[in-house]
Structures are given as C-alpha cells and as structure tokens.
N, C-alpha and C positions, 0 to 999 in steps of 0.2 A: 758547106752542110755535111755533117757527120752522117755516115752511113751505119755505124754502129758504135757500141761502148768503146771497143778497142782503141777507137781513134782519140779518145778523152785523155787529155793530159793526165788527169788524176789516175786513171786506169794504168798508163805507162809508168807513172811515179811508183804506183803502189807494187806493179810487178818488180821494178828495180829494187824497192825496199825488201820485198819479200826473198829475193835472191841473196841480198846482202845478209839478212839474217839468217837464212840457211848456211850460207858460207862461214858466218860467225860460229853458229851452232855446231857446225862439224868438226870445229876445234876444241870444243869443250870435252873434258874427260867424260865417260860413258855414265857415270854414275850422276852428273850434272845435267845431263841431257833430259833425265826423267823426274826433275826436282827432287830428288831423293834427300839431298841436304837442306832443303828450304823447310822450315818449321810449318807445321800443317800439311805438307805433302808427303808425309811419311807412311 
C-alpha cells in the first residue's frame, strides 16, 4: 500500500523528466532560455 504520492511510479518518472529538461535547458544560449527568438514571445 502506498503511504504517499512520492511512492507512485508516475511521480518518480515526472521527477526524472523534470531533471532531464533542466539539464537540457541549461545548455541553451541565454537568449533561447526565455523564448526571445520564438515568434509571439518577443
């Protein structure tokens, strides 16, 4: 039986995904981190 939500597989997978996104995002040039080059976000 689960004691809390952190034991759920979906929670663990979402944490892994979040860390992967932040790792990839850290490699972006500064301007691209804030959507400055995407039309509509200027």
